[in-house]
N, C-alpha and C positions, 0 to 999 in steps of 0.2 A: 114552205114555198116550193113552189115548182117553177120552173121557167123551164123553156126549152133554146136551143144554140148554146152559142160560147163555148171556150173550151171546156174539158175536163177537169175536174177534181185531183187527178194522179201529176201531175205536174207534166204529163208527156206530150203535152197539148194535141190529144184527140179529142174530136167532135162532139160534144155533148148535144143529143135529140132530144132528153127530158135529164131533169134533176130534181131531187125532191131534198130538202134541208132542213133540221130543226135545229135549235141552240135551244138553253136555258141555263141559269146560273140562280148561287143560292143568293137568296137573300139574307139582307145585315141581322144579325141576330143567332143565324144559321153556325152550327159546328163547325162545318168546313167553308171556306171561301174558294169560290172556283168554278167552272161551266163544263158543259159536253155538248159535245155535236155531232148529229150526224147527219150524212150525205149520200143518198142512192142516187146512182146514174145509170141511163142508158144511153150509151155511146152510139154514134153513126154505123158502125158495125154491130149492133144490137147485142154488142157484149153488153154485161150489167157490172156495175163496182159501188160498192160499199165501206165504209168510213167510218171509223168513231173516233171521236179525238176528245179526251179529257185531261183536264189540269184541277189541280186541289190544292189546297193548303190549309192546314188546322187555323180556324180563327179563334178557336177558345181554348183556354188551356187541356181541359178536360178531353180536347179532339187530340193533343199529341201523344194520350196513354193509348186508342184505340187506331190511329192513323197508319200502322201497317194495314191491319186488319180491314180497314176502308179500301187501302191501294189494290190489296188481293181481290176483293168484293169487285172492285169497279173493272180490274183486268178481266176477270170472269164474265162478267156480264159483258162486256166489249166481244169476249169469247163465242161466248153463247149465242150474242143476238146475232153474230157472223155467221153462227153455223146455221141457225133459224133461216136468214135469209138465202142461203146458200139453200137449203130445201125446199126454200119458197120457190126461186128459182128455175131449181131442178123439175118443180111438182109444174110449174107453170109452160116450160118445157116441153113436158109430157101431155099438155092437155093442148099446145099450140100458141100459149100465150104470149109466150119470150122466145124469141130463138138464139139468145146470144148463153155466153155460159157464166156463173157466178164464180168462177177460180179456174185457174190453169188457163189454157187453150185459148185467148183469146177474150178474158173476164178476169175480175180480181177480186180479194176483200183484203185492206188493210186497215190495220190499229196505228193509231197516230201515239 
């Protein structure tokens, strides 16, 4: 879902020019119960912000056994997807597509 306007997702009150967000949750019968959400924003200053938020818990007795590994994989996915977004923004900036940064100096990436 994309929308313009409104406040920024970082809680800092920054004006958001464009926003794309996506969320999904586990269905009944899945080994885990939980949701993941992804938010990509371009702010009024043309900085780019990306956030991933995940929460889950085991929903089946067998899921308790592998849950520490699941959390590690979720953390790695968040880290790797943030790096991919940062590379994409840097490439777009190089081709004139985006003028803001993906991290540091006027932009940011956060993991929820």
